[in-house]
N, C-alpha and C positions, 0 to 999 in steps of 0.2 A: 724360651730363649728371648730375652728382651731385645727389641730393635731400637737403636739410636737413630734419630732423624738423619736424613741424608744431607750431605754437604758437597760443596764443589771444591776441587783443588785446581789452582792455577798453574798450568804447565808452560808458562812463558808464552802467553798469547791465546791459549785455548784452555777451557775449563773441562775437567773430567768430573762426572758425578759419581759418588759412591755412598753406600750406607754401611754402617757397622752394626753388628749384632754380637751376642754372647758377652763374655766377661774376660777380662785379662786374668790369666792364670799361669800355671807352670809350663804350659805347652806353647809351641810356636803358633802364631796366628794362621788362619786358613784364608787364602785369597782366591776368590772365585772369578773366573774369566770366561765370559760367554763367547759365542762365535757369530757367524753370519746366518741370518740377518736379525739376530735376536737382541736381547738386552738383559739387564739385571733381573727382569721379571722371570727369566728362565729358571732361577734358583729358588723361587718363593716357597715351593713345597719342601725343598731339601733343607733350607737354612734352619728351621726349627728342630730338625732331627740330628743336627751335627753335634759332635761331642761337647759336653759341658766343660766349662773352665777354659775355653779358648776364645780369643777374639776372632770374629769372622768379618772379613772385608769383601764387599760385593760391588763390583765396578760396572759402569757403562763405558765400553771402549769409545774412543774418539769417533764421532759420527754416528753413534747409536744412542737410543734411549734419550736420557736427559743431558748427555754430554754435548758439547758444542760441535757444530759442523767442522770439518778439518781445515777449511780455508786452503792454504798452500801446504799444509802438513801432510806427510805421506801416510797411507793406510795399509802398507804391506806388513807382513808378520814381524819383520825385524824392527820396524818403527813402533809398532804396538808394544813390542818387548822392551824397547828403550823407555817407553813411557811407563810401563809397569815398574821398572827399576826406579824411576823418578818418584812414582807414587809410594813405593816402599820407603824411600828416603824421607819424603814429606811426612809420612805417618810414623816415622821413627821405628820401622820394622827392619831388624837386621837380617833375620831369616824367616821364611814362611813356607808353609805347605801350599803349593800352587795346584789348583784344581781347574782344569780347562776343558771346555766342551767345543767340539768342532774346530773352527779356526782358533778359538781360545786355547785348544790343546796344542796347536802349533806355536802359539805365542808362549805358552808355558815351556815347551821344549826349547824354544830359542833362549829364554831366560836361563834354563837349566844348563845349557851348553856354554853360554857366554859368561854367566856369573854363578857357577855351581855353589860357591860359598853362601849365596843368598837363598838357596832352595833346600829346605830341610826334608821335604817329601814332595812327591809328584804324583798327581792323579790325572790320567788322560782318558776322557770319556768321549766316545764317538769321535775320536780325534782325527784331524787331517794328519797325513804322514807321507813322507817320501814323495813318489810321483803318483800316488793312488787317488788323487783328487785334482782339480774339481770334477764334479760329475759330468757326464756327457751333456746333460741339459744346460749346465752352467757354461761349458765350453761353447756350446751352440749359441747361447745368449751373448757371450763375449764376442764371438765371431760376427754376430749381426749388430754389434753396438753402433756402427756408423748409421744404421737405420733406426735401431731401437731408441737411441737417445733423442730422436725427434718425435717419437710416438707419445700419445697422451699417457700421463701417469696411471690413470685408471686401467688402461689396457695392460701396461707392464705389470702392475700389481696383481691383476687377475691371473696372469700367467704364473707369477711368482707364487701366489697363494695356492693354486692348484698343484704346483710342484711340491711345495712344502708339506701339503696335507699327506703326502705319501710317507713322510717321516714319523707320523703318529699312528698308533693303534686306535685310539679313541678319537673319532672324527668330530664329536662335539667339542672336546677339549681343543682339538686342532683349530677349529674355526675361531674359538674365543682367543686363543693365544696368538695365532697368526695375525688376526685383525689388530691386536695390540702391537705386535712387532712392526707391521708395515704401515701403521698410522702415520709415522713421521715421514714416510716417503710419498705421501699422497698429493703433495703440491708440486708445481714445476721445479722448485728448488730441491724438493725431496727426491724427485725423479733424477735430477742431476747427481745428487748424493748417492742414490742407489747405483747409478751407473759407475760412479767413482769406486764404490765398494766392489762391484763386479769386476772392474778393471784390475783391482788389487788382489783378486783371488788367483794366485799364481803359485804353482808347486815348486818353483825354483828355490825359494827359501827353505822349504822342508827337505828338498833333496840335499842341499848343502848341510842343513842341520843334521839330517839322518846319518851322514858320514861321521858325525862326532858323538852320536848317542852312546857309543860304547864307553865313553869316559864319564858319563853321568853317575855320580856317586849316590845320589838321593834314592832312598827306598821308593819304588815306583809301583803303582797299581794302574793297570790298563783295563778299561771296561768298554764293551762293545755290544750292540744289539745284533742278534743273529740274523735279523732281517732288515738291517740298515740299507735303505735304497740309494744313499748318497756316497757313503764311504764303505768299501768292501771290507769284510771281515779279515781278508788277507792283510790289510793295512795294520790292523791291531796285532795280528800274528807277527808281522815284520817288526813292529815296535817291541813286542815281547822278546823276540830273538835278539834285538839290538841292545836293549837295556838290561845289563846283567842283574840277575836276582829279581827281576820284575815279576809281578803276578798278572795273570790274565783271567778275567771273568767275562764269559759270554752269556748274556741274558737271552734265554731261549725264545721268548716271545717279543723281545724288544726290537724296536726300530731305531730311529735316530735321536729323538728327543727324550732320552732317558732321564734327565733331571726332573722333567715334568711327570713322566709316566712311571718311573721306578725309583722314587725318592727313598723309600725305606731300604731297598737293597743297596743303593748307593751309599746311604748313611752307614750301613753295616760295613761295607768295603772300606770307606774312609776311616771309620773308627778303628778297624783292624790295621790299616796302613799307618796311622799316626802313632801306633804302639810299636811299630817295627824300628 
């Protein structure tokens, strides 16, 4: 699958980075939305395996990867969802299959309930949902933010890295990927950005979205790792019960970062989804 060079989209004062892959064909484009604290790098193993004949758009959400810091712009799930809709408009995409991981799954849910006519299919991978997140560790970090925001970035990143490692089966892969994800948070400005992201990890949005999931018409696939340490399997089961006609695949050995560790299985699930 050929990759087109990355570009920036101007969203009225902030630039979002994206790259496109695949080819324009008969099917709706696939739009991949990462979560916290990752970036478009999350999808690098999955993108080449996705169905042929479709355009693939891979984003860095605001404040992540190569996209701009947020400035005064909000980082909550609904604000990210608003920006996804602007991205679709700027790229001339009327309807798309949204594929979201972690917080990106919450963003995809928000788009699906607020603009159902824009979502052809929905794939929620290790997704936040309802009040089943954030994890106890993140709640603790948020509770100590008055202190944490004054600590050296290296200390904060050390704590974050050791926590994120629990989301991988392969610890060598974990070390390489996490270093890439947290690199942008290693400066004092980066520490402030990380704190802003932590402050935005709030289940209030997904609780409100959850009450409206029954009206989502898009064929939906839900995928979760059986041993996810951050988001309980019960969250995936609640999503499955809430979204009519959805499928649920539980990966027996999987933890949280399934796009990196189970790309072949995800590609199979997505290929089946877009044929529904």
